[in-house]
MIDOSE-1310 file (N, C-alpha, C; in nm, 2 decimals, decimal comma, always signed):
residues 257
xxxx	-4,99/-2,50/-0,36/-4,96/-2,46/-0,22/-4,81/-2,48/-0,16; -4,78/-2,63/-0,16/-4,67/-2,70/-0,14/-4,53/-2,63/-0,25; -4,56/-2,59/-0,37/-4,40/-2,55/-0,41/-4,43/-2,40/-0,40; -4,57/-2,36/-0,38/-4,52/-2,15/-0,38/-4,49/-2,16/-0,28
xxxx	-4,49/-2,24/-0,14/-4,44/-2,20/-0,01/-4,33/-2,28/+0,02; -4,23/-2,31/-0,09/-4,06/-2,32/-0,09/-4,00/-2,22/-0,09; -3,92/-2,19/+0,00/-3,82/-2,06/+0,00/-3,71/-2,07/-0,11; -3,70/-1,98/-0,21/-3,62/-1,93/-0,34/-3,48/-1,97/-0,31
xxxx	-3,45/-2,09/-0,41/-3,30/-2,13/-0,40/-3,25/-2,11/-0,53; -3,10/-2,05/-0,51/-3,04/-2,05/-0,63/-3,03/-2,16/-0,74; -3,07/-2,15/-0,84/-3,07/-2,26/-0,98/-2,95/-2,31/-0,98; -2,94/-2,43/-0,99/-2,82/-2,50/-0,99/-2,80/-2,56/-1,12
xxxx	-2,86/-2,53/-1,22/-2,83/-2,57/-1,36/-2,89/-2,46/-1,44; -2,78/-2,44/-1,58/-2,81/-2,28/-1,67/-2,90/-2,38/-1,77; -2,97/-2,32/-1,89/-3,06/-2,36/-1,97/-2,93/-2,33/-2,10; -2,92/-2,44/-2,16/-2,82/-2,37/-2,27/-2,93/-2,44/-2,40
xxxx	-2,92/-2,33/-2,54/-3,02/-2,38/-2,64/-2,93/-2,44/-2,72; -2,97/-2,54/-2,82/-2,89/-2,63/-2,90/-2,97/-2,59/-3,04; -2,90/-2,59/-3,18/-2,93/-2,59/-3,29/-3,08/-2,65/-3,35; -3,09/-2,75/-3,28/-3,23/-2,82/-3,30/-3,33/-2,78/-3,25
xxxx	-3,34/-2,69/-3,15/-3,43/-2,60/-3,06/-3,45/-2,70/-2,93; -3,40/-2,79/-2,90/-3,36/-2,87/-2,83/-3,26/-2,78/-2,70; -3,30/-2,79/-2,58/-3,20/-2,74/-2,46/-3,21/-2,86/-2,36; -3,06/-2,85/-2,32/-3,03/-2,91/-2,22/-3,02/-2,84/-2,09
xxxx	-2,98/-2,91/-1,97/-2,90/-2,85/-1,85/-2,80/-2,89/-1,86; -2,72/-2,78/-1,78/-2,53/-2,77/-1,79/-2,50/-2,67/-1,66; -2,44/-2,75/-1,55/-2,42/-2,73/-1,44/-2,28/-2,58/-1,44; -2,37/-2,50/-1,37/-2,32/-2,34/-1,37/-2,14/-2,34/-1,39
xxxx	-2,10/-2,27/-1,40/-1,93/-2,25/-1,36/-1,91/-2,25/-1,22; -1,80/-2,32/-1,15/-1,82/-2,37/-1,02/-1,76/-2,21/-0,91; -1,83/-2,15/-0,82/-1,79/-2,09/-0,75/-1,64/-2,04/-0,69; -1,62/-1,92/-0,71/-1,45/-1,93/-0,70/-1,43/-1,98/-0,50
xxxx	-1,33/-2,03/-0,49/-1,32/-2,09/-0,36/-1,29/-1,99/-0,23; -1,33/-1,98/-0,15/-1,25/-1,85/-0,06/-1,11/-1,90/-0,03; -1,04/-1,80/+0,01/-0,86/-1,79/+0,05/-0,91/-1,87/+0,23; -0,80/-1,96/+0,21/-0,75/-2,06/+0,33/-0,77/-1,93/+0,46
xxxx	-0,84/-1,96/+0,53/-0,80/-1,90/+0,67/-0,63/-1,85/+0,73; -0,57/-1,98/+0,73/-0,37/-1,92/+0,70/-0,36/-1,84/+0,62; -0,40/-1,83/+0,51/-0,36/-1,73/+0,40/-0,38/-1,62/+0,47; -0,52/-1,56/+0,47/-0,58/-1,46/+0,54/-0,52/-1,39/+0,63
xxxx	-0,48/-1,51/+0,77/-0,44/-1,45/+0,88/-0,27/-1,40/+0,84; -0,23/-1,49/+0,72/-0,08/-1,42/+0,74/-0,07/-1,33/+0,64; -0,19/-1,26/+0,56/-0,14/-1,17/+0,52/-0,17/-1,03/+0,61; -0,28/-1,06/+0,69/-0,27/-0,92/+0,84/-0,14/-0,96/+0,89
xxxx	-0,08/-1,09/+0,93/+0,03/-1,07/+1,03/+0,17/-0,96/+0,91; +0,17/-1,02/+0,74/+0,29/-0,93/+0,74/+0,24/-0,77/+0,73; +0,12/-0,75/+0,71/+0,11/-0,61/+0,66/+0,11/-0,55/+0,80; +0,10/-0,64/+0,93/+0,10/-0,56/+1,10/+0,28/-0,56/+1,11
xxxx	+0,35/-0,67/+1,05/+0,47/-0,66/+1,06/+0,55/-0,54/+1,00; +0,51/-0,55/+0,91/+0,58/-0,43/+0,80/+0,57/-0,32/+0,83; +0,39/-0,28/+0,88/+0,38/-0,14/+0,99/+0,48/-0,08/+1,11; +0,46/-0,24/+1,17/+0,57/-0,21/+1,25/+0,74/-0,17/+1,22
xxxx	+0,78/-0,27/+1,13/+0,90/-0,25/+1,10/+0,94/-0,10/+1,06; +0,84/-0,08/+1,03/+0,86/+0,10/+0,90/+0,91/+0,15/+1,03; +0,80/+0,19/+1,12/+0,84/+0,26/+1,26/+0,96/+0,20/+1,35; +0,97/+0,10/+1,33/+1,09/+0,06/+1,40/+1,25/+0,14/+1,34
xxxx	+1,28/+0,07/+1,16/+1,38/+0,14/+1,13/+1,37/+0,27/+1,10; +1,28/+0,35/+1,06/+1,29/+0,48/+1,08/+1,27/+0,57/+1,18; +1,19/+0,53/+1,30/+1,20/+0,61/+1,39/+1,27/+0,57/+1,55; +1,22/+0,44/+1,59/+1,29/+0,38/+1,69/+1,45/+0,37/+1,70
xxxx	+1,50/+0,22/+1,61/+1,57/+0,24/+1,60/+1,69/+0,24/+1,45; +1,66/+0,35/+1,41/+1,73/+0,38/+1,28/+1,88/+0,31/+1,26; +1,95/+0,34/+1,38/+2,06/+0,29/+1,36/+2,11/+0,13/+1,30; +1,97/+0,08/+1,39/+2,00/-0,09/+1,34/+1,90/-0,12/+1,21
xxxx	+1,91/-0,02/+1,12/+1,83/+0,00/+1,01/+1,88/-0,22/+0,91; +1,99/-0,19/+0,95/+2,04/-0,31/+0,82/+2,01/-0,45/+0,88; +2,04/-0,48/+1,03/+2,05/-0,55/+1,09/+1,88/-0,59/+1,15; +1,80/-0,53/+1,15/+1,67/-0,53/+1,16/+1,53/-0,57/+1,02
xxxx	+1,58/-0,51/+0,95/+1,58/-0,53/+0,80/+1,57/-0,71/+0,73; +1,69/-0,68/+0,78/+1,72/-0,87/+0,74/+1,65/-0,96/+0,85; +1,67/-0,93/+0,96/+1,55/-1,04/+1,09/+1,41/-0,99/+1,02; +1,38/-0,92/+0,97/+1,21/-0,89/+0,93/+1,18/-0,97/+0,80
xxxx	+1,32/-0,95/+0,72/+1,26/-1,07/+0,61/+1,27/-1,17/+0,66; +1,37/-1,23/+0,71/+1,37/-1,38/+0,76/+1,22/-1,43/+0,84; +1,15/-1,33/+0,88/+1,03/-1,36/+0,97/+0,93/-1,33/+0,89; +0,93/-1,28/+0,77/+0,84/-1,24/+0,70/+0,82/-1,39/+0,57
xxxx	+0,93/-1,39/+0,56/+0,97/-1,55/+0,48/+0,89/-1,66/+0,54; +0,90/-1,65/+0,68/+0,87/-1,78/+0,78/+0,72/-1,76/+0,78; +0,64/-1,63/+0,77/+0,53/-1,65/+0,79/+0,46/-1,68/+0,63; +0,52/-1,66/+0,50/+0,47/-1,66/+0,36/+0,47/-1,85/+0,38
xxxx	+0,59/-1,89/+0,43/+0,59/-2,03/+0,41/+0,52/-2,10/+0,51; +0,50/-2,05/+0,61/+0,38/-2,14/+0,72/+0,24/-2,07/+0,64; +0,21/-1,99/+0,58/+0,08/-2,03/+0,47/+0,04/-2,10/+0,38; +0,15/-2,17/+0,33/+0,18/-2,27/+0,23/+0,22/-2,21/+0,11
xxxx	+0,29/-2,09/+0,13/+0,32/-2,03/-0,02/+0,51/-2,13/-0,08; +0,49/-2,17/-0,18/+0,59/-2,22/-0,23/+0,74/-2,09/-0,29; +0,81/-2,16/-0,32/+0,93/-2,07/-0,39/+0,87/-2,01/-0,49; +0,79/-2,08/-0,61/+0,78/-2,06/-0,68/+0,65/-1,93/-0,71
xxxx	+0,53/-1,93/-0,61/+0,47/-1,86/-0,58/+0,50/-1,73/-0,51; +0,64/-1,73/-0,47/+0,73/-1,58/-0,42/+0,82/-1,52/-0,54; +0,83/-1,61/-0,63/+0,88/-1,57/-0,75/+1,06/-1,60/-0,72; +1,10/-1,73/-0,66/+1,20/-1,71/-0,61/+1,25/-1,90/-0,66
xxxx	+1,15/-1,93/-0,75/+1,23/-2,08/-0,78/+1,34/-2,08/-0,90; +1,39/-2,16/-0,91/+1,55/-2,17/-0,98/+1,52/-2,19/-1,06; +1,47/-2,29/-1,14/+1,46/-2,27/-1,32/+1,43/-2,17/-1,37; +1,37/-2,04/-1,32/+1,40/-1,87/-1,40/+1,47/-1,78/-1,33
xxxx	+1,55/-1,84/-1,25/+1,71/-1,75/-1,19/+1,80/-1,67/-1,32; +1,80/-1,79/-1,41/+1,88/-1,73/-1,49/+1,83/-1,62/-1,65; +1,70/-1,65/-1,62/+1,64/-1,59/-1,73/+1,62/-1,44/-1,63; +1,59/-1,48/-1,54/+1,60/-1,32/-1,39/+1,69/-1,25/-1,42
xxxx	+1,79/-1,32/-1,43/+1,93/-1,28/-1,42/+1,97/-1,16/-1,53; +1,94/-1,24/-1,61/+1,98/-1,16/-1,76/+1,86/-1,02/-1,78; +1,76/-1,04/-1,75/+1,65/-0,91/-1,79/+1,73/-0,78/-1,67; +1,72/-0,88/-1,55/+1,81/-0,76/-1,46/+1,86/-0,66/-1,48
xxxx	+2,01/-0,75/-1,56/+2,08/-0,66/-1,57/+2,06/-0,57/-1,71; +1,96/-0,63/-1,81/+1,93/-0,53/-1,88/+1,89/-0,43/-1,83; +1,84/-0,44/-1,72/+1,70/-0,34/-1,64/+1,82/-0,23/-1,59; +1,91/-0,28/-1,49/+2,00/-0,19/-1,46/+2,09/-0,09/-1,53
xxxx	+2,11/-0,19/-1,63/+2,17/-0,09/-1,76/+2,08/-0,03/-1,84; +1,98/+0,00/-1,87/+1,90/+0,12/-1,87/+1,87/+0,21/-1,74; +1,86/+0,19/-1,68/+1,88/+0,30/-1,56/+2,03/+0,32/-1,50; +2,11/+0,29/-1,59/+2,25/+0,32/-1,54/+2,27/+0,43/-1,66
xxxx	+2,17/+0,40/-1,78/+2,20/+0,46/-1,93/+2,06/+0,62/-1,90; +1,99/+0,63/-1,80/+1,92/+0,73/-1,81/+2,04/+0,86/-1,71; +2,05/+0,74/-1,60/+2,15/+0,88/-1,52/+2,26/+0,92/-1,57; +2,29/+0,82/-1,65/+2,40/+0,94/-1,75/+2,39/+0,99/-1,80
xxxx	+2,27/+1,03/-1,89/+2,17/+1,12/-2,01/+2,14/+1,23/-1,88; +2,11/+1,21/-1,80/+2,07/+1,35/-1,71/+2,18/+1,37/-1,61; +2,32/+1,31/-1,59/+2,43/+1,40/-1,51/+2,50/+1,48/-1,66; +2,45/+1,40/-1,79/+2,52/+1,51/-1,89/+2,43/+1,64/-1,91
xxxx	+2,30/+1,68/-1,89/+2,28/+1,81/-1,88/+2,25/+1,85/-1,81; +2,30/+2,02/-1,78/+2,32/+2,07/-1,65/+2,20/+2,11/-1,60; +2,08/+2,13/-1,66/+1,91/+2,13/-1,62/+1,91/+2,04/-1,52; +1,92/+1,90/-1,57/+1,93/+1,75/-1,48/+2,00/+1,72/-1,39
xxxx	+2,10/+1,77/-1,38/+2,22/+1,74/-1,29/+2,20/+1,79/-1,17; +2,16/+1,90/-1,19/+2,11/+1,98/-1,01/+2,02/+1,88/-0,95; +1,94/+1,84/-1,00/+1,84/+1,72/-0,90/+1,94/+1,65/-0,81; +2,06/+1,61/-0,90/+2,13/+1,45/-0,80/+2,19/+1,60/-0,66
xxxx	+2,20/+1,70/-0,65/+2,27/+1,77/-0,52/+2,18/+1,75/-0,42; +2,23/+1,70/-0,30/+2,15/+1,67/-0,16/+2,24/+1,69/-0,06; +2,36/+1,76/-0,11/+2,44/+1,79/+0,02/+2,54/+1,67/+0,11; +2,57/+1,55/-0,05/+2,63/+1,45/+0,01/+2,82/+1,45/-0,05
xxxx	+2,85/+1,63/-0,04/+2,96/+1,69/-0,06/+3,04/+1,59/+0,03; +2,98/+1,63/+0,22/+3,06/+1,62/+0,35/+3,07/+1,50/+0,34; +3,02/+1,38/+0,30/+3,01/+1,24/+0,35/+3,13/+1,23/+0,30; +3,18/+1,12/+0,34/+3,31/+1,03/+0,30/+3,28/+0,93/+0,20
xxxx	+3,38/+0,91/+0,14/+3,37/+0,83/+0,03/+3,31/+0,66/+0,10; +3,39/+0,65/+0,19/+3,37/+0,48/+0,23/+3,20/+0,45/+0,30; +3,15/+0,60/+0,36/+3,03/+0,63/+0,40/+2,92/+0,58/+0,30; +2,94/+0,65/+0,18/+2,89/+0,65/+0,05/+2,85/+0,48/+0,04
xxxx	+3,00/+0,43/-0,02/+3,01/+0,31/-0,06/+2,93/+0,20/+0,03; +2,96/+0,21/+0,17/+2,87/+0,11/+0,23/+2,74/+0,11/+0,19; +2,65/+0,24/+0,21/+2,51/+0,26/+0,21/+2,45/+0,20/+0,05; +2,56/+0,22/-0,05/+2,52/+0,22/-0,14/+2,51/+0,03/-0,22
xxxx	+2,64/-0,04/-0,16/+2,71/-0,17/-0,18/+2,62/-0,22/-0,08; +2,58/-0,18/+0,03/+2,56/-0,30/+0,15/+2,43/-0,27/+0,22; +2,40/-0,14/+0,23/+2,28/-0,11/+0,31/+2,14/-0,09/+0,24; +2,18/-0,10/+0,09/+2,06/-0,09/+0,00/+2,02/-0,17/-0,04
xxxx	+2,17/-0,26/-0,03/+2,06/-0,40/-0,12/+2,07/-0,49/-0,04; +2,11/-0,51/+0,09/+2,11/-0,56/+0,14/+1,95/-0,57/+0,26; +1,94/-0,39/+0,29/+1,87/-0,38/+0,41/+1,77/-0,30/+0,32; +1,78/-0,25/+0,21/+1,64/-0,24/+0,17/+1,55/-0,29/+0,06
xxxx	+1,66/-0,34/-0,06/+1,61/-0,42/-0,18/+1,56/-0,57/-0,12; +1,64/-0,59/-0,03/+1,58/-0,80/-0,02/+1,49/-0,80/+0,08; +1,43/-0,66/+0,16/+1,32/-0,69/+0,21/+1,21/-0,65/+0,15; +1,26/-0,52/+0,07/+1,11/-0,46/-0,03/+1,07/-0,55/-0,11
xxxx	+1,15/-0,65/-0,20/+1,11/-0,65/-0,30/+1,05/-0,80/-0,24; +1,13/-0,86/-0,16/+1,04/-0,99/-0,10/+0,94/-0,96/-0,05; +0,91/-0,86/+0,04/+0,78/-0,86/+0,07/+0,65/-0,81/+0,01; +0,73/-0,67/-0,11/+0,62/-0,64/-0,21/+0,59/-0,63/-0,31
xxxx	+0,66/-0,75/-0,38/+0,66/-0,80/-0,51/+0,65/-0,94/-0,49; +0,67/-1,02/-0,33/+0,71/-1,18/-0,36/+0,60/-1,21/-0,26; +0,60/-1,19/-0,12/+0,53/-1,24/-0,01/+0,38/-1,18/-0,02; +0,32/-1,00/-0,03/+0,20/-0,97/-0,04/+0,10/-0,99/-0,16
xxxx	+0,20/-1,00/-0,31/+0,13/-1,03/-0,39/+0,04/-1,21/-0,36; +0,17/-1,23/-0,36/+0,11/-1,41/-0,32/-0,02/-1,39/-0,23; +0,00/-1,36/-0,11/-0,09/-1,37/-0,01/-0,24/-1,29/-0,10; -0,26/-1,18/-0,13/-0,36/-1,11/-0,18/-0,43/-1,20/-0,28
xxxx	-0,37/-1,22/-0,38/-0,42/-1,34/-0,49/-0,52/-1,24/-0,54; -0,62/-1,28/-0,61/-0,74/-1,29/-0,72/-0,69/-1,17/-0,84; -0,57/-1,23/-0,93/-0,55/-1,21/-1,05/-0,44/-1,10/-1,02; -0,33/-1,08/-1,12/-0,22/-1,02/-1,13/-0,23/-0,82/-1,12
xxxx	-0,34/-0,83/-1,13/-0,39/-0,67/-1,15/-0,41/-0,67/-1,03; -0,49/-0,72/-0,92/-0,55/-0,69/-0,80/-0,42/-0,72/-0,70; -0,37/-0,83/-0,70/-0,22/-0,81/-0,62/-0,13/-0,73/-0,65; -0,08/-0,65/-0,81/-0,01/-0,58/-0,80/-0,04/-0,44/-0,78
xxxx	-0,21/-0,37/-0,76/-0,19/-0,26/-0,73/-0,25/-0,28/-0,54; -0,25/-0,41/-0,48/-0,27/-0,30/-0,34/-0,17/-0,34/-0,28; -0,06/-0,44/-0,32/+0,10/-0,45/-0,30/+0,16/-0,32/-0,32; +0,16/-0,24/-0,45/+0,21/-0,15/-0,46/+0,13/-0,02/-0,39
xxxx	+0,04/-0,06/-0,34/-0,02/+0,07/-0,31/+0,05/+0,06/-0,14; +0,04/-0,04/-0,07/+0,08/-0,07/+0,03/+0,24/-0,01/+0,05; +0,33/-0,03/-0,07/+0,43/+0,01/-0,09/+0,52/+0,15/-0,09; +0,35/+0,23/-0,16/+0,35/+0,39/-0,17/+0,37/+0,42/-0,01
xxxx	+0,24/+0,40/+0,06/+0,23/+0,41/+0,23/+0,36/+0,38/+0,28; +0,46/+0,27/+0,23/+0,53/+0,22/+0,38/+0,63/+0,34/+0,33; +0,65/+0,43/+0,23/+0,73/+0,57/+0,18/+0,73/+0,68/+0,27; +0,57/+0,65/+0,33/+0,56/+0,82/+0,41/+0,64/+0,85/+0,54
xxxx	+0,72/+0,75/+0,63/+0,78/+0,81/+0,73/+0,92/+0,82/+0,64; +0,93/+0,79/+0,55/+1,13/+0,83/+0,46/+1,10/+0,96/+0,46; +0,96/+1,00/+0,39/+0,97/+1,12/+0,29/+0,96/+1,23/+0,39; +0,90/+1,19/+0,47/+0,92/+1,33/+0,58/+1,00/+1,40/+0,59
xxxx	+1,18/+1,30/+0,54/+1,31/+1,40/+0,58/+1,33/+1,41/+0,43; +1,25/+1,40/+0,35/+1,26/+1,47/+0,20/+1,40/+1,50/+0,19; +1,49/+1,56/+0,09/+1,55/+1,62/+0,08/+1,51/+1,81/+0,08; +1,58/+1,93/+0,12/+1,55/+2,07/+0,09/+1,45/+2,10/-0,03
xxxx	+1,58/+2,02/-0,13/+1,50/+2,09/-0,30/+1,36/+1,99/-0,30; +1,34/+1,88/-0,25/+1,23/+1,86/-0,30/+1,13/+1,89/-0,22; +1,13/+1,92/-0,06/+1,06/+1,98/+0,04/+1,02/+2,12/+0,02; +1,10/+2,19/-0,06/+1,10/+2,35/-0,10/+1,01/+2,36/-0,22
xxxx	+1,05/+2,28/-0,32/+0,97/+2,28/-0,45/+0,81/+2,23/-0,37; +0,77/+2,13/-0,32/+0,66/+2,06/-0,31/+0,56/+2,11/-0,16; +0,64/+2,13/-0,08/+0,64/+2,16/+0,07/+0,64/+2,01/+0,12; +0,60/+2,03/+0,27/+0,61/+1,91/+0,34/+0,53/+1,81/+0,29
xxxx	+0,39/+1,85/+0,28/+0,32/+1,79/+0,25/+0,28/+1,72/+0,11; +0,38/+1,80/+0,04/+0,38/+1,79/-0,13/+0,43/+1,66/-0,12; +0,56/+1,69/-0,05/+0,68/+1,59/-0,05/+0,62/+1,44/-0,08; +0,56/+1,48/+0,07/+0,49/+1,30/+0,13/+0,37/+1,27/+0,03
xxxx	+0,35/+1,34/-0,04/+0,23/+1,23/-0,14/+0,24/+1,24/-0,25; +0,35/+1,35/-0,33/+0,43/+1,31/-0,41/+0,52/+1,16/-0,40; +0,59/+1,20/-0,33/+0,69/+1,05/-0,30/+0,56/+0,91/-0,32; +0,45/+0,91/-0,21/+0,36/+0,76/-0,19/+0,34/+0,77/-0,34
xxxx	+0,29/+0,84/-0,41/+0,25/+0,88/-0,54/+0,34/+0,78/-0,65; +0,45/+0,81/-0,66/+0,60/+0,77/-0,71/+0,64/+0,65/-0,67; +0,60/+0,63/-0,57/+0,66/+0,44/-0,53/+0,58/+0,37/-0,54; +0,43/+0,37/-0,56/+0,35/+0,30/-0,58/+0,37/+0,31/-0,73
xxxx	+0,34/+0,44/-0,79/+0,38/+0,40/-0,95/+0,48/+0,30/-0,99; +0,56/+0,31/-0,90/+0,74/+0,22/-0,92/+0,69/+0,06/-0,85; +0,62/+0,06/-0,78/+0,59/-0,07/-0,76/+0,54/-0,14/-0,86; +0,43/-0,12/-0,95/+0,40/-0,14/-1,05/+0,44/-0,20/-1,16
xxxx	+0,56/-0,09/-1,18/+0,67/-0,12/-1,29/+0,77/-0,27/-1,24; +0,79/-0,23/-1,10/+0,91/-0,33/-1,07/+0,79/-0,45/-1,09; +0,65/-0,47/-1,03/+0,61/-0,61/-1,04/+0,61/-0,63/-1,19; +0,59/-0,52/-1,28/+0,57/-0,58/-1,45/+0,71/-0,66/-1,48
xxxx	+0,80/-0,63/-1,42/+0,94/-0,66/-1,48/+0,93/-0,81/-1,39; +0,87/-0,80/-1,29/+0,92/-0,95/-1,26/+0,82/-1,01/-1,33; +0,69/-1,00/-1,33/+0,60/-1,09/-1,44/+0,68/-1,13/-1,58; +0,73/-0,99/-1,65/+0,82/-1,05/-1,78/+0,96/-1,16/-1,74
xxxx	+1,00/-1,20/-1,64/+1,13/-1,27/-1,62/+1,10/-1,38/-1,55; +0,99/-1,37/-1,47/+0,93/-1,49/-1,43/+1,02/-1,52/-1,25; +1,13/-1,42/-1,23/+1,18/-1,43/-1,10/+1,17/-1,30/-1,00; +1,21/-1,29/-0,90/+1,20/-1,19/-0,81/+1,32/-1,13/-0,83
xxxx	+1,43/-1,21/-0,88/+1,61/-1,13/-0,83/+1,56/-1,00/-0,97; +1,52/-1,00/-1,05/+1,48/-0,90/-1,19/+1,46/-0,77/-1,13; +1,35/-0,72/-1,07/+1,33/-0,60/-0,97/+1,43/-0,63/-0,86; +1,48/-0,70/-0,80/+1,56/-0,67/-0,68/+1,69/-0,62/-0,75
xxxx	+1,74/-0,65/-0,90/+1,88/-0,57/-0,94/+1,81/-0,44/-1,01; +1,69/-0,40/-1,03/+1,65/-0,29/-1,09/+1,62/-0,21/-1,00; +1,58/-0,23/-0,87/+1,58/-0,18/-0,75/+1,66/-0,13/-0,69; +1,78/-0,19/-0,68/+1,93/-0,21/-0,63/+2,03/-0,11/-0,72
xxxx	+1,97/-0,10/-0,87/+2,04/+0,02/-0,93/+2,00/+0,15/-0,96; +1,84/+0,15/-0,93/+1,81/+0,28/-0,94/+1,86/+0,38/-0,79; +1,85/+0,29/-0,66/+1,87/+0,34/-0,55/+2,00/+0,36/-0,53; +2,12/+0,26/-0,56/+2,26/+0,28/-0,55/+2,34/+0,36/-0,64
xxxx	+2,29/+0,36/-0,76/+2,37/+0,44/-0,86/+2,29/+0,57/-0,83; +2,20/+0,58/-0,80/+2,16/+0,75/-0,73/+2,22/+0,81/-0,64; +2,29/+0,72/-0,57/+2,35/+0,74/-0,39/+2,51/+0,79/-0,46; +2,55/+0,71/-0,56/+2,68/+0,72/-0,57/+2,69/+0,82/-0,68
xxxx	+2,59/+0,87/-0,79/+2,58/+0,94/-0,89/+2,61/+1,10/-0,80; +2,51/+1,12/-0,74/+2,44/+1,23/-0,63/+2,59/+1,25/-0,53; +2,67/+1,18/-0,51/+2,82/+1,19/-0,42/+2,91/+1,25/-0,52; +2,91/+1,14/-0,66/+2,97/+1,22/-0,72/+3,00/+1,34/-0,79
xxxx	+2,87/+1,40/-0,83/+2,81/+1,52/-0,86/+2,85/+1,65/-0,77; +2,78/+1,58/-0,64/+2,83/+1,68/-0,54/+3,01/+1,70/-0,55; +3,05/+1,63/-0,56/+3,21/+1,65/-0,56/+3,25/+1,78/-0,67; +3,18/+1,79/-0,79/+3,20/+1,83/-0,89/+3,15/+1,98/-0,87
x	+3,08/+2,02/-0,81/+3,00/+2,16/-0,79/+3,11/+2,24/-0,72
């Protein structure tokens, strides 16, 4: 009665057979430690700040896009560091910087080659036409060389390829899928102002869904490049080349039409 009345408890050892038929008891593998509360709070804070920032920069104060996003970058970095994340956790360790720069330049060159091929073919050249012919060159250069690299790339890469994956944890795929999914949702508000060519072909709802799916996939690709190089500068260069060259080529094509 004494043994039968004991509550069932989890076994603390495993039986392992040996060649001679003798068994020994070995402890089970240790359970995965729960993530510290400060890391979970930092993840909640980062996602909340990004949601607020998305509304502010796209709806409330679009004129302050550059200044706001640079400020938000500093705030998110402070949140990450307060949670105990190191520069290596964020993909910013200096010992991998040279490799990251080299691979990033190669990635940017690949983007330039794809764009050049697309412009050379009339059927795909039309995809670059978005009405930028009326925009002064100085404004286009500001967007391509300042607004995108500093206002878009720095915040998005630090947040979605650096801070969020490190806070999510749980292995590379889990961190990548969660952060990339959030990166896709980050583009919901911007996609509501898609070009007439996109919204006309897909419809307003289709343009939003298509943009979210595309940017989610792009997030996975950017993370893969970062994993290969070991530094956040690689997806930064790839992202900047994709967006900035796209703007410059769209303006150039519009001038030739």
